[in-house]
RODO-2510 file (C-alpha; in nm, 4 decimals, decimal comma):
residues 223
     n   res          X          Y          Z
     1     x     8,2221    12,6448     6,1701
     2     x     7,9960    12,9236     6,2353
     3     x     7,9430    13,3061     6,2684
     4     x     8,1355    13,5747     6,0980
     5     x     8,4292    13,4452     5,8941
     6     x     8,7807    13,5475     5,9974
     7     x     8,8799    13,8479     5,8202
     8     x     9,2331    13,8094     5,6755
     9     x     9,4868    14,0909     5,5378
    10     x     9,7807    13,9338     5,3274
    11     x    10,1097    14,1183     5,2931
    12     x    10,3869    14,0116     5,0728
    13     x    10,5812    14,1428     4,7802
    14     x    10,5149    13,8590     4,5395
    15     x    10,2014    13,8612     4,3570
    16     x    10,1989    13,4695     4,3057
    17     x    10,2339    13,3950     4,6828
    18     x     9,9396    13,6451     4,7714
    19     x     9,7193    13,4754     4,4778
    20     x     9,8172    13,1496     4,6150
    21     x     9,7215    13,2233     5,0105
    22     x     9,4147    13,4024     4,8810
    23     x     9,2858    13,0904     4,7065
    24     x     9,3500    12,8653     4,9903
    25     x     9,2189    13,0780     5,2584
    26     x     8,9039    13,1571     5,0660
    27     x     8,8534    12,8141     5,0216
    28     x     8,7539    12,7938     5,3728
    29     x     8,4035    12,8395     5,4647
    30     x     8,5258    13,0347     5,8036
    31     x     8,7838    13,2864     5,6216
    32     x     8,7893    13,5672     5,3996
    33     x     9,0658    13,7762     5,2376
    34     x     8,9567    14,1357     5,2833
    35     x     9,2795    14,3178     5,1543
    36     x     9,6351    14,2633     4,9979
    37     x     9,9307    14,4753     5,0101
    38     x    10,2689    14,4511     4,8348
    39     x    10,4649    14,6518     5,0865
    40     x    10,4721    14,6997     5,4650
    41     x    10,3533    15,0564     5,4677
    42     x    10,0587    14,9755     5,2625
    43     x    10,0028    14,6670     5,5047
    44     x    10,0037    14,9095     5,7814
    45     x     9,7606    15,1567     5,6410
    46     x     9,5237    14,8568     5,5589
    47     x     9,5339    14,7132     5,8590
    48     x     9,4337    15,0404     6,0495
    49     x     9,1678    15,0965     5,8101
    50     x     9,0095    14,7584     5,7594
    51     x     9,0639    14,6398     6,1032
    52     x     9,1627    14,2675     5,9840
    53     x     9,1223    13,9902     6,2455
    54     x     9,4410    13,8243     6,1149
    55     x     9,7238    13,9654     5,9117
    56     x     9,9772    13,7149     5,7225
    57     x    10,2972    13,9027     5,7105
    58     x    10,6125    13,8315     5,4899
    59     x    10,9317    13,9476     5,6626
    60     x    11,1190    14,0971     5,3533
    61     x    10,8904    14,3470     5,1890
    62     x    10,9806    14,6929     5,0478
    63     x    10,9099    15,0371     5,2561
    64     x    10,8574    14,8760     5,5938
    65     x    10,9635    14,4833     5,6676
    66     x    10,7363    14,2367     5,8287
    67     x    10,9113    14,2334     6,1581
    68     x    10,8724    14,6039     6,2176
    69     x    10,4789    14,5776     6,0874
    70     x    10,4566    14,2906     6,3354
    71     x    10,5567    14,5300     6,6074
    72     x    10,3619    14,8324     6,4953
    73     x    10,0362    14,5924     6,4513
    74     x    10,0671    14,3418     6,7836
    75     x    10,3416    14,4864     7,0151
    76     x    10,3085    14,6914     7,3122
    77     x    10,2697    15,0228     7,1344
    78     x     9,9948    14,9109     6,9564
    79     x     9,6698    15,0712     7,0467
    80     x     9,4357    14,8009     6,9068
    81     x     9,6522    14,5090     6,8989
    82     x     9,6054    14,3053     6,5567
    83     x     9,6791    13,9107     6,5506
    84     x     9,9790    13,8996     6,2967
    85     x    10,1007    13,5416     6,1478
    86     x    10,4709    13,5823     5,9909
    87     x    10,4947    13,3629     5,6909
    88     x    10,8332    13,3630     5,5296
    89     x    11,1035    13,1914     5,3091
    90     x    11,3678    13,2805     5,5487
    91     x    11,4490    13,0018     5,8161
    92     x    11,6672    13,2195     6,0513
    93     x    11,6636    13,2026     6,4173
    94     x    11,7075    13,5956     6,4586
    95     x    11,4013    13,6474     6,2707
    96     x    11,1880    13,3704     6,4626
    97     x    11,2983    13,5531     6,8217
    98     x    11,2358    13,9096     6,6788
    99     x    10,8808    13,8227     6,5365
   100     x    10,7539    13,6539     6,8693
   101     x    10,9011    13,9212     7,0723
   102     x    10,7254    14,1854     6,8781
   103     x    10,3954    14,0086     6,9370
   104     x    10,3473    13,7495     6,6444
   105     x    10,1017    13,4801     6,7212
   106     x    10,2509    13,2493     6,4585
   107     x    10,5584    13,1895     6,2409
   108     x    10,5282    12,9723     5,9284
   109     x    10,7729    12,8863     5,6552
   110     x    10,6080    12,9231     5,3085
   111     x    10,6974    12,5599     5,2474
   112     x    10,4675    12,4425     5,5211
   113     x    10,2013    12,3978     5,2841
   114     x     9,8272    12,5031     5,3001
   115     x     9,6886    12,2983     5,5708
   116     x     9,9372    12,4489     5,8152
   117     x     9,8527    12,7989     5,7043
   118     x     9,4883    12,7296     5,7614
   119     x     9,5427    12,6007     6,0871
   120     x     9,7729    12,8994     6,1871
   121     x     9,4917    13,1293     6,1412
   122     x     9,2562    12,9184     6,3265
   123     x     9,4847    12,9026     6,5950
   124     x     9,5643    13,2713     6,6114
   125     x     9,2100    13,3301     6,6490
   126     x     9,2145    13,0860     6,9333
   127     x     9,4684    13,2651     7,1135
   128     x     9,7244    13,0097     7,0304
   129     x    10,0837    13,0327     6,8634
   130     x    10,1628    12,7920     6,5935
   131     x    10,5267    12,7606     6,4503
   132     x    10,6286    12,5800     6,1787
   133     x    10,7398    12,2021     6,2966
   134     x    11,0281    12,2543     6,0900
   135     x    11,1870    12,4935     6,3508
   136     x    11,0171    12,4246     6,6748
   137     x    11,2559    12,2156     6,8356
   138     x    11,5607    12,4202     6,7083
   139     x    11,3807    12,7256     6,8440
   140     x    11,3023    12,5447     7,1601
   141     x    11,6557    12,4705     7,2127
   142     x    11,7353    12,8370     7,2421
   143     x    11,3997    12,9527     7,4584
   144     x    11,4147    12,6481     7,6988
   145     x    11,7215    12,4189     7,7515
   146     x    11,6706    12,1428     8,0129
   147     x    11,7386    12,2891     8,3300
   148     x    12,0138    12,1596     8,5832
   149     x    11,7936    12,2134     8,8740
   150     x    11,4404    12,0630     8,9584
   151     x    11,1549    12,2270     8,7791
   152     x    10,9229    12,4140     9,0134
   153     x    10,5752    12,3912     8,9373
   154     x    10,3400    12,1203     8,7959
   155     x    10,5620    11,8030     8,7089
   156     x    10,4570    11,5250     8,4356
   157     x    10,2784    11,3130     8,6910
   158     x     9,9864    11,6087     8,6844
   159     x     9,9061    11,4536     8,3369
   160     x     9,7458    11,1260     8,2247
   161     x     9,9635    10,9090     8,0272
   162     x     9,7701    11,0103     7,6961
   163     x     9,8207    11,3726     7,7772
   164     x    10,1947    11,2690     7,8036
   165     x    10,1858    11,1306     7,4805
   166     x    10,0199    11,4177     7,3389
   167     x    10,2812    11,6721     7,5198
   168     x    10,5895    11,4752     7,3523
   169     x    10,4229    11,5118     7,0065
   170     x    10,3798    11,8846     7,0688
   171     x    10,7475    11,9294     7,1630
   172     x    10,8408    11,7784     6,8590
   173     x    10,6609    12,0051     6,6500
   174     x    10,3295    11,8211     6,5435
   175     x    10,0080    11,9743     6,4403
   176     x     9,6800    11,8773     6,5673
   177     x     9,6293    11,6724     6,2788
   178     x     9,9550    11,4913     6,2811
   179     x     9,8760    11,4242     6,6585
   180     x     9,5651    11,2605     6,5690
   181     x     9,6928    11,0363     6,3044
   182     x     9,9848    10,9386     6,5339
   183     x     9,7615    10,8378     6,8214
   184     x     9,4638    10,7198     6,5936
   185     x     9,2018    10,9766     6,7344
   186     x     9,0182    11,2673     6,5965
   187     x     9,1462    11,6229     6,5441
   188     x     8,8779    11,7190     6,7710
   189     x     8,9781    11,4822     7,0583
   190     x     9,3390    11,5816     7,0102
   191     x     9,2288    11,9595     7,0555
   192     x     9,0267    11,8675     7,3422
   193     x     9,3335    11,7110     7,5203
   194     x     9,5414    12,0227     7,4672
   195     x     9,2838    12,2368     7,6230
   196     x     9,3016    12,0197     7,9234
   197     x     9,6937    12,0243     7,9183
   198     x     9,7099    12,4083     7,9218
   199     x     9,4398    12,4139     8,2098
   200     x     9,6040    12,1651     8,4241
   201     x     9,9629    12,3276     8,3401
   202     x     9,8456    12,6983     8,3381
   203     x     9,9757    12,7345     7,9921
   204     x     9,8556    12,9614     7,7201
   205     x     9,9639    12,7965     7,3906
   206     x    10,1399    12,4644     7,2233
   207     x    10,4612    12,6790     7,2371
   208     x    10,4683    12,6959     7,6103
   209     x    10,3514    12,3388     7,6366
   210     x    10,6494    12,2341     7,4538
   211     x    10,8872    12,4488     7,6363
   212     x    10,7427    12,2983     7,9835
   213     x    10,8065    11,9329     7,8462
   214     x    11,1877    12,0361     7,7779
   215     x    11,1990    12,2058     8,1229
   216     x    11,0554    11,9083     8,3125
   217     x    11,2630    11,6448     8,1046
   218     x    10,9641    11,4867     7,9716
   219     x    11,1021    11,5173     7,6393
   220     x    11,4825    11,5373     7,5503
   221     x    11,6486    11,7251     7,2638
   222     x    11,6699    11,5099     6,9502
   223     x    12,0606    11,4245     6,8695
***
């Protein structure tokens, strides 16, 4: 990693959670925590003053909840949109849908662990969207059920056999590191394959790749 570190604002009403996140993120050479807030209103003020690259926002906070904070910082009304990754304990479909609708570029469960937290920040900076693997498949059941009519657009044959393997793993919620381990390739190679897949299919991020996989029938819902 090179260049200016990614500047991060933490918004969570639990001191120990913020301390843990700070410890994880500040340990990365390409990241630095520039501020903390224990409630949504303070987070909004700090975000507008500090102009962080990424805001990590809990959902249930005093004064202003994380979903409304996301809308104000990343939604269509935001004059200077800020990347927001929602990090929460609560695994509820309504929260996931609302957060993404309001412009969140990631939705993580706090139990996902430090590696995924770091990857979510980097994905946000790359213009991608990362969702906890625990909820990806369930989310896609609602967002993109397999169609009853032929898919219009690029089909699976557009991709190489290896790219189709990667798409299937993305649709199951695997991270780049997990894809690399499963296919015995480097994380960098997995990332390159994903970039090629996005280019071939004209898709913006891994969420859209997973949805495409379900829509074309390349991946079927788990029983």
